[in-house]
Z-matrix of the N, CA and C atoms (Angstrom, degrees):
N
C 1 1.417
C 2 1.504 1 105.79
N 3 1.345 2 108.32 1 144.46
C 4 1.543 3 120.14 2 179.07
C 5 1.472 4 115.17 3 -80.06
N 6 1.154 5 118.46 4 175.17
C 7 1.549 6 123.74 5 -174.87
C 8 1.458 7 108.24 6 -109.99
N 9 1.343 8 113.99 7 141.10
C 10 1.459 9 124.72 8 172.71
C 11 1.559 10 111.51 9 -99.68
N 12 1.235 11 118.50 10 127.89
C 13 1.510 12 122.95 11 172.18
C 14 1.405 13 114.29 12 -117.22
N 15 1.347 14 119.72 13 137.41
C 16 1.369 15 126.54 14 179.02
C 17 1.519 16 106.52 15 -103.25
N 18 1.317 17 115.37 16 125.44
C 19 1.417 18 128.56 17 178.78
C 20 1.498 19 114.40 18 -104.01
N 21 1.307 20 119.29 19 117.05
C 22 1.486 21 121.54 20 -176.18
C 23 1.509 22 109.09 21 -129.38
N 24 1.273 23 114.94 22 129.33
C 25 1.603 24 112.16 23 179.06
C 26 1.590 25 107.24 24 -179.17
N 27 1.310 26 107.55 25 -160.95
C 28 1.506 27 117.39 26 -173.33
C 29 1.534 28 104.51 27 -146.36
N 30 1.361 29 114.02 28 149.40
C 31 1.522 30 116.95 29 175.47
C 32 1.554 31 102.30 30 -140.93
N 33 1.274 32 112.12 31 164.54
C 34 1.498 33 118.34 32 175.80
C 35 1.508 34 112.21 33 -161.80
N 36 1.336 35 114.66 34 157.91
C 37 1.438 36 124.66 35 175.24
C 38 1.441 37 106.54 36 -133.12
N 39 1.293 38 120.25 37 138.56
C 40 1.486 39 129.80 38 -179.67
C 41 1.533 40 107.69 39 -93.65
N 42 1.416 41 113.40 40 155.19
C 43 1.414 42 123.38 41 173.11
C 44 1.623 43 108.39 42 -70.91
N 45 1.258 44 115.74 43 165.32
C 46 1.416 45 122.54 44 -179.02
C 47 1.462 46 110.87 45 -69.12
N 48 1.356 47 117.57 46 175.92
C 49 1.474 48 121.21 47 179.60
C 50 1.513 49 114.91 48 -58.40
N 51 1.417 50 115.51 49 -23.11
C 52 1.407 51 115.57 50 174.32
C 53 1.648 52 118.92 51 -81.70
N 54 1.295 53 104.47 52 -9.99
C 55 1.575 54 114.57 53 178.96
C 56 1.511 55 108.99 54 -137.61
N 57 1.358 56 118.31 55 61.65
C 58 1.445 57 122.73 56 -176.35
C 59 1.501 58 112.87 57 -64.36
N 60 1.266 59 122.05 58 -23.69
C 61 1.516 60 124.75 59 178.67
C 62 1.455 61 113.16 60 -82.43
N 63 1.298 62 118.62 61 -7.76
C 64 1.559 63 119.18 62 -172.41
C 65 1.483 64 104.79 63 -95.54
N 66 1.361 65 114.60 64 147.75
C 67 1.457 66 121.15 65 170.69
C 68 1.512 67 111.04 66 -162.64
N 69 1.345 68 114.33 67 169.89
C 70 1.431 69 122.87 68 176.82
C 71 1.558 70 106.16 69 -126.15
N 72 1.348 71 118.22 70 129.97
C 73 1.403 72 117.77 71 172.57
C 74 1.534 73 111.83 72 -129.92
N 75 1.303 74 114.00 73 151.23
C 76 1.444 75 122.80 74 178.17
C 77 1.525 76 113.20 75 -132.84
N 78 1.292 77 113.67 76 119.59
C 79 1.450 78 116.54 77 167.82
C 80 1.512 79 110.41 78 -94.06
N 81 1.293 80 114.95 79 147.79
C 82 1.532 81 116.42 80 -171.37
C 83 1.520 82 110.97 81 -153.37
N 84 1.322 83 112.87 82 152.81
C 85 1.524 84 125.88 83 172.32
C 86 1.483 85 105.45 84 -149.44
N 87 1.375 86 111.52 85 126.49
C 88 1.445 87 116.43 86 178.13
C 89 1.535 88 108.12 87 -156.05
N 90 1.346 89 114.10 88 160.86
C 91 1.545 90 120.05 89 179.58
C 92 1.531 91 109.56 90 -112.68
N 93 1.329 92 113.05 91 133.46
C 94 1.454 93 123.63 92 176.77
C 95 1.581 94 104.16 93 -108.25
N 96 1.360 95 112.51 94 121.52
C 97 1.460 96 122.27 95 -179.89
C 98 1.558 97 108.97 96 -104.72
N 99 1.323 98 112.87 97 116.15
C 100 1.483 99 120.88 98 175.83
C 101 1.477 100 116.12 99 -82.87
N 102 1.407 101 120.11 100 -5.81
C 103 1.349 102 123.71 101 178.96
C 104 1.512 103 110.89 102 -88.89
N 105 1.332 104 114.40 103 -14.43
C 106 1.500 105 122.46 104 -176.57
C 107 1.578 106 105.20 105 -114.52
N 108 1.387 107 113.93 106 66.71
C 109 1.479 108 114.96 107 -175.91
C 110 1.597 109 109.30 108 -77.14
N 111 1.271 110 119.99 109 143.28
C 112 1.419 111 123.88 110 165.90
C 113 1.528 112 106.78 111 -139.92
N 114 1.387 113 111.21 112 128.95
C 115 1.467 114 121.46 113 -167.41
C 116 1.452 115 115.87 114 56.04
N 117 1.397 116 117.86 115 24.02
C 118 1.455 117 125.91 116 176.66
C 119 1.435 118 116.74 117 82.64
N 120 1.309 119 119.84 118 22.41
C 121 1.445 120 125.66 119 -177.21
C 122 1.472 121 107.17 120 -147.67
N 123 1.387 122 118.48 121 156.12
C 124 1.489 123 126.59 122 -170.43
C 125 1.519 124 110.97 123 -65.84
N 126 1.381 125 111.21 124 161.03
C 127 1.366 126 119.84 125 176.31
C 128 1.608 127 107.98 126 -113.95
N 129 1.305 128 118.30 127 152.11
C 130 1.434 129 125.69 128 175.23
C 131 1.528 130 108.70 129 -75.67
N 132 1.294 131 117.91 130 126.59
C 133 1.493 132 119.20 131 -178.37
C 134 1.569 133 102.80 132 -127.38
N 135 1.333 134 112.06 133 168.95
C 136 1.443 135 117.38 134 178.37
C 137 1.551 136 110.90 135 78.13
N 138 1.356 137 114.58 136 -151.58
C 139 1.453 138 121.38 137 -178.01
C 140 1.533 139 104.84 138 -122.87
N 141 1.236 140 117.91 139 107.57
C 142 1.519 141 119.62 140 175.78
C 143 1.537 142 112.54 141 -71.28
N 144 1.401 143 114.46 142 148.52
C 145 1.392 144 116.40 143 175.31
C 146 1.537 145 106.45 144 -114.20
N 147 1.211 146 118.75 145 128.79
C 148 1.553 147 126.76 146 179.13
C 149 1.576 148 109.92 147 -137.91
N 150 1.395 149 105.29 148 123.29
C 151 1.477 150 114.65 149 177.68
C 152 1.483 151 110.56 150 -123.81
N 153 1.216 152 120.06 151 128.64
C 154 1.359 153 120.66 152 -172.51
C 155 1.612 154 113.29 153 -126.57
N 156 1.335 155 112.77 154 149.59
C 157 1.558 156 114.52 155 -174.04
C 158 1.614 157 104.03 156 -142.17
N 159 1.324 158 112.83 157 121.17
C 160 1.436 159 116.47 158 171.20
C 161 1.527 160 110.19 159 141.11
N 162 1.446 161 110.34 160 -179.55
C 163 1.584 162 113.25 161 -165.73
C 164 1.501 163 110.67 162 -76.71
N 165 1.333 164 120.57 163 -4.90
C 166 1.465 165 119.72 164 -179.32
C 167 1.522 166 117.72 165 -85.17
N 168 1.358 167 109.97 166 2.89
C 169 1.421 168 117.81 167 172.14
C 170 1.551 169 111.16 168 94.38
N 171 1.418 170 111.14 169 -168.43
C 172 1.528 171 121.70 170 -176.23
C 173 1.524 172 107.68 171 -88.51
N 174 1.292 173 117.04 172 126.23
C 175 1.484 174 124.39 173 -176.30
C 176 1.559 175 106.55 174 -101.34
N 177 1.320 176 115.40 175 153.82
C 178 1.366 177 123.87 176 167.46
C 179 1.528 178 109.10 177 -137.30
N 180 1.260 179 116.06 178 165.52
C 181 1.340 180 124.88 179 179.51
C 182 1.503 181 112.79 180 -72.27
N 183 1.301 182 120.70 181 126.82
C 184 1.532 183 118.29 182 -167.05
C 185 1.568 184 111.43 183 -118.83
N 186 1.358 185 115.71 184 -48.81
C 187 1.522 186 115.97 185 -177.44
C 188 1.508 187 112.19 186 -152.71
N 189 1.362 188 108.36 187 170.04
C 190 1.385 189 119.71 188 169.99
C 191 1.569 190 107.29 189 -123.78
N 192 1.337 191 117.96 190 129.27
C 193 1.478 192 117.33 191 -172.14
C 194 1.523 193 109.70 192 -116.70
N 195 1.315 194 112.83 193 150.26
C 196 1.443 195 127.43 194 178.49
C 197 1.626 196 104.73 195 -67.06
N 198 1.255 197 118.24 196 -17.82
C 199 1.430 198 121.47 197 -176.51
C 200 1.542 199 108.84 198 -89.82
N 201 1.311 200 119.04 199 9.24
C 202 1.480 201 123.43 200 168.47
C 203 1.595 202 112.06 201 88.70
N 204 1.334 203 120.79 202 37.12
C 205 1.418 204 118.85 203 176.18
C 206 1.571 205 107.78 204 -143.23
N 207 1.296 206 115.16 205 154.15
C 208 1.436 207 123.13 206 169.42
C 209 1.496 208 102.76 207 -111.47
N 210 1.384 209 117.54 208 126.69
C 211 1.483 210 125.70 209 -178.34
C 212 1.463 211 113.92 210 -99.20
N 213 1.413 212 113.58 211 137.28
C 214 1.468 213 124.23 212 173.47
C 215 1.547 214 103.34 213 -113.70
N 216 1.370 215 113.87 214 140.09
C 217 1.389 216 121.18 215 -175.57
C 218 1.525 217 110.42 216 -124.29
N 219 1.362 218 116.38 217 148.33
C 220 1.533 219 122.50 218 168.19
C 221 1.471 220 99.40 219 -128.19
N 222 1.336 221 121.17 220 177.20
C 223 1.403 222 123.33 221 175.00
C 224 1.508 223 116.60 222 -60.67
N 225 1.345 224 116.13 223 -22.04
C 226 1.467 225 119.04 224 -179.75
C 227 1.514 226 117.43 225 -116.55
N 228 1.304 227 116.10 226 -7.62
C 229 1.534 228 113.56 227 -171.71
C 230 1.548 229 105.03 228 -150.49
N 231 1.409 230 111.02 229 169.02
C 232 1.431 231 121.97 230 177.96
C 233 1.585 232 100.24 231 -134.39
N 234 1.351 233 118.54 232 132.57
C 235 1.386 234 122.91 233 173.17
C 236 1.552 235 103.98 234 -124.43
N 237 1.293 236 114.19 235 123.83
C 238 1.504 237 119.34 236 179.89
C 239 1.608 238 112.12 237 -100.89
N 240 1.272 239 114.12 238 135.05
C 241 1.428 240 122.44 239 165.71
C 242 1.489 241 114.29 240 -88.04
N 243 1.399 242 116.18 241 108.06
C 244 1.357 243 119.36 242 -169.41
C 245 1.615 244 113.75 243 -87.85
N 246 1.344 245 113.36 244 128.95
C 247 1.497 246 119.65 245 -179.38
C 248 1.448 247 109.52 246 -111.05
N 249 1.324 248 120.72 247 153.91
C 250 1.457 249 127.26 248 174.19
C 251 1.565 250 106.25 249 -60.27
N 252 1.280 251 119.18 250 -41.41
C 253 1.449 252 123.53 251 -176.57
C 254 1.555 253 106.11 252 -167.76
N 255 1.364 254 112.78 253 140.51
C 256 1.464 255 118.32 254 166.93
C 257 1.562 256 110.76 255 -111.14
N 258 1.262 257 115.96 256 -7.91
C 259 1.510 258 117.06 257 -173.03
C 260 1.489 259 116.73 258 -78.85
N 261 1.373 260 117.09 259 -24.30
C 262 1.374 261 112.37 260 179.76
C 263 1.492 262 112.90 261 -85.14
N 264 1.327 263 120.08 262 171.51
C 265 1.504 264 117.24 263 -167.59
C 266 1.612 265 107.79 264 -81.32
N 267 1.189 266 118.07 265 27.43
C 268 1.442 267 124.41 266 169.46
C 269 1.541 268 114.92 267 86.27
N 270 1.301 269 110.43 268 -180.00
C 271 1.432 270 126.40 269 4.11
C 272 1.538 271 111.51 270 -84.28
N 273 1.263 272 119.14 271 151.14
C 274 1.456 273 121.35 272 -178.86
C 275 1.474 274 113.94 273 -67.52
N 276 1.336 275 116.24 274 140.31
C 277 1.478 276 119.71 275 -174.59
C 278 1.505 277 103.60 276 -119.70
N 279 1.334 278 118.38 277 129.83
C 280 1.541 279 122.25 278 176.03
C 281 1.490 280 104.26 279 -67.88
N 282 1.402 281 111.94 280 129.75
C 283 1.405 282 116.86 281 -176.50
C 284 1.534 283 113.46 282 -84.42
N 285 1.336 284 115.29 283 120.48
C 286 1.390 285 125.31 284 175.81
C 287 1.606 286 115.84 285 53.50
N 288 1.365 287 115.19 286 14.09
C 289 1.360 288 121.52 287 177.67
C 290 1.541 289 111.98 288 64.10
N 291 1.268 290 115.50 289 45.97
C 292 1.498 291 118.76 290 -177.25
C 293 1.486 292 115.85 291 -120.75
N 294 1.216 293 114.86 292 150.62
C 295 1.441 294 127.67 293 167.27
C 296 1.500 295 107.96 294 -119.25
N 297 1.358 296 117.40 295 146.73
C 298 1.554 297 117.36 296 179.60
C 299 1.526 298 105.39 297 -128.15
N 300 1.329 299 115.62 298 122.52
C 301 1.433 300 121.62 299 171.70
C 302 1.498 301 105.42 300 -82.79
N 303 1.421 302 118.02 301 106.76
C 304 1.365 303 119.69 302 -162.30
C 305 1.641 304 110.49 303 -85.12
N 306 1.314 305 117.19 304 -60.30
C 307 1.500 306 115.01 305 -166.56
C 308 1.648 307 111.24 306 -80.62
N 309 1.369 308 119.91 307 -8.31
C 310 1.534 309 113.81 308 -179.33
C 311 1.564 310 106.88 309 -83.00
N 312 1.376 311 117.76 310 -4.51
C 313 1.486 312 113.99 311 171.69
C 314 1.440 313 117.23 312 -74.76
N 315 1.437 314 118.17 313 -6.63
C 316 1.376 315 124.68 314 -173.69
C 317 1.638 316 104.78 315 -119.16
N 318 1.351 317 120.25 316 -0.30
C 319 1.468 318 115.27 317 -170.45
C 320 1.553 319 104.75 318 -135.70
N 321 1.374 320 119.06 319 107.08
C 322 1.467 321 116.38 320 178.94
C 323 1.548 322 115.13 321 -92.28
N 324 1.332 323 112.75 322 21.21
C 325 1.493 324 118.90 323 -177.47
C 326 1.565 325 111.33 324 -107.28
N 327 1.335 326 110.57 325 166.68
C 328 1.488 327 118.44 326 172.59
C 329 1.597 328 108.01 327 58.49
N 330 1.385 329 113.23 328 -144.57
C 331 1.464 330 120.41 329 -177.51
C 332 1.608 331 112.85 330 -69.39
N 333 1.407 332 110.22 331 -18.94
C 334 1.496 333 113.59 332 177.91
C 335 1.597 334 110.54 333 -68.02
N 336 1.400 335 115.16 334 -22.75
C 337 1.389 336 118.00 335 -173.87
C 338 1.599 337 108.12 336 -63.32
N 339 1.382 338 116.07 337 -30.34
C 340 1.462 339 123.21 338 175.89
C 341 1.517 340 113.70 339 -53.15
N 342 1.387 341 116.61 340 -29.52
C 343 1.431 342 125.21 341 -167.01
C 344 1.517 343 111.63 342 -113.72
N 345 1.271 344 117.28 343 -23.21
C 346 1.500 345 127.34 344 -172.91
C 347 1.452 346 108.82 345 -54.93
N 348 1.390 347 118.62 346 130.97
C 349 1.445 348 126.60 347 177.01
C 350 1.426 349 117.87 348 -108.19
N 351 1.313 350 119.66 349 -23.09
C 352 1.505 351 134.94 350 -179.60
C 353 1.444 352 108.70 351 152.34
N 354 1.382 353 112.94 352 173.98
C 355 1.482 354 122.21 353 179.95
C 356 1.567 355 107.25 354 -56.84
N 357 1.384 356 116.59 355 124.00
C 358 1.477 357 117.86 356 169.74
C 359 1.486 358 114.91 357 72.68
N 360 1.326 359 119.71 358 -4.24
C 361 1.426 360 117.93 359 -179.50
C 362 1.528 361 114.29 360 -78.86
N 363 1.363 362 123.28 361 126.86
C 364 1.387 363 121.66 362 -173.01
C 365 1.499 364 109.31 363 -77.01
N 366 1.342 365 108.12 364 149.01
C 367 1.476 366 117.38 365 177.68
C 368 1.473 367 110.98 366 -113.89
N 369 1.411 368 116.23 367 114.11
C 370 1.551 369 120.26 368 -177.52
C 371 1.492 370 109.68 369 -117.51
N 372 1.261 371 113.61 370 158.22
C 373 1.437 372 125.10 371 174.92
C 374 1.470 373 113.84 372 -142.94
N 375 1.264 374 115.59 373 175.22
C 376 1.519 375 116.93 374 -178.59
C 377 1.571 376 110.00 375 -82.83
N 378 1.409 377 115.02 376 151.29
C 379 1.329 378 125.20 377 173.39
C 380 1.505 379 111.84 378 -141.51
N 381 1.250 380 120.70 379 147.40
C 382 1.369 381 125.85 380 175.47
C 383 1.477 382 108.74 381 -141.70
N 384 1.322 383 122.65 382 144.26
C 385 1.330 384 129.47 383 -175.98
C 386 1.641 385 111.87 384 -148.68
N 387 1.272 386 118.06 385 142.55
C 388 1.443 387 125.47 386 167.31
C 389 1.520 388 103.64 387 -107.53
N 390 1.360 389 109.16 388 139.06
C 391 1.486 390 117.52 389 -179.50
C 392 1.599 391 107.70 390 -119.68
N 393 1.261 392 114.69 391 125.05
C 394 1.536 393 116.13 392 179.50
C 395 1.571 394 111.02 393 -122.76
N 396 1.388 395 113.44 394 125.03
C 397 1.374 396 115.96 395 172.87
C 398 1.568 397 114.88 396 -68.69
N 399 1.225 398 120.05 397 134.50
C 400 1.454 399 120.54 398 172.88
C 401 1.475 400 110.34 399 -87.66
N 402 1.398 401 111.98 400 109.65
C 403 1.508 402 117.24 401 -168.83
C 404 1.621 403 112.81 402 -67.22
N 405 1.424 404 110.88 403 -24.73
C 406 1.524 405 112.31 404 -178.33
C 407 1.544 406 104.10 405 -133.72
N 408 1.268 407 120.24 406 67.58
C 409 1.420 408 121.05 407 -176.41
C 410 1.561 409 114.73 408 -61.93
N 411 1.347 410 113.46 409 127.67
C 412 1.441 411 115.06 410 169.68
C 413 1.389 412 111.91 411 -88.82
N 414 1.321 413 117.85 412 156.39
C 415 1.472 414 115.11 413 178.93
C 416 1.504 415 113.90 414 -68.21
N 417 1.380 416 111.81 415 129.97
C 418 1.437 417 119.03 416 -177.13
C 419 1.586 418 109.58 417 -118.75
N 420 1.244 419 115.43 418 146.15
C 421 1.451 420 115.99 419 177.33
C 422 1.522 421 114.43 420 -74.79
N 423 1.329 422 117.78 421 151.09
C 424 1.463 423 118.53 422 175.77
C 425 1.493 424 114.52 423 -63.74
N 426 1.187 425 119.74 424 134.79
C 427 1.453 426 121.69 425 173.43
C 428 1.512 427 114.87 426 -60.58
N 429 1.261 428 123.02 427 108.40
C 430 1.475 429 122.48 428 -170.13
C 431 1.577 430 116.40 429 -63.30
N 432 1.279 431 115.60 430 -26.31
C 433 1.499 432 117.83 431 -177.42
C 434 1.526 433 114.54 432 -79.73
N 435 1.400 434 118.40 433 -12.44
C 436 1.385 435 119.19 434 -175.82
C 437 1.538 436 105.08 435 -103.62
N 438 1.298 437 114.16 436 152.44
C 439 1.495 438 119.33 437 177.69
C 440 1.456 439 108.09 438 -135.32
N 441 1.401 440 114.86 439 152.90
C 442 1.531 441 119.87 440 170.80
C 443 1.399 442 111.27 441 -92.92
N 444 1.343 443 117.57 442 131.73
C 445 1.475 444 122.25 443 174.86
C 446 1.557 445 109.20 444 -114.72
N 447 1.236 446 114.81 445 139.68
C 448 1.505 447 118.91 446 177.51
C 449 1.662 448 109.50 447 -72.20
N 450 1.332 449 116.25 448 -37.17
C 451 1.415 450 113.77 449 -179.41
C 452 1.509 451 106.87 450 -171.15
N 453 1.239 452 119.83 451 161.06
C 454 1.468 453 128.50 452 176.07
C 455 1.510 454 116.83 453 -68.72
């Protein structure tokens, strides 16, 4: 039987130098189940909790990627929580304490303009997470809104 890990933390990205007081934050709690592997990495089970604050809107948990990230999505943006790896049977380790605001690095319009650094320039912010092993995991259903993706 595989192991279930609960990941609890926060991530944020700050606005660009023209908007230093702007930012987006996400507080999260979700469970990764290594007994329900898809594409060789864990699935999200149970009911994740995601609370977001900032101009990029309300975020929800969207995917787990073989490229080592968990993606959070709003109607206008994606912010990825970067892990060192999600492929091994855990525990997952947040990589370099980073979050990545993915699609605002390509879009200088709308609310993304508050974060935009230039064409193709990545927008990173801090992330921290505590990871707890569930010593006696009970079977949990896969979270239907999240999907596993092998790559972008």
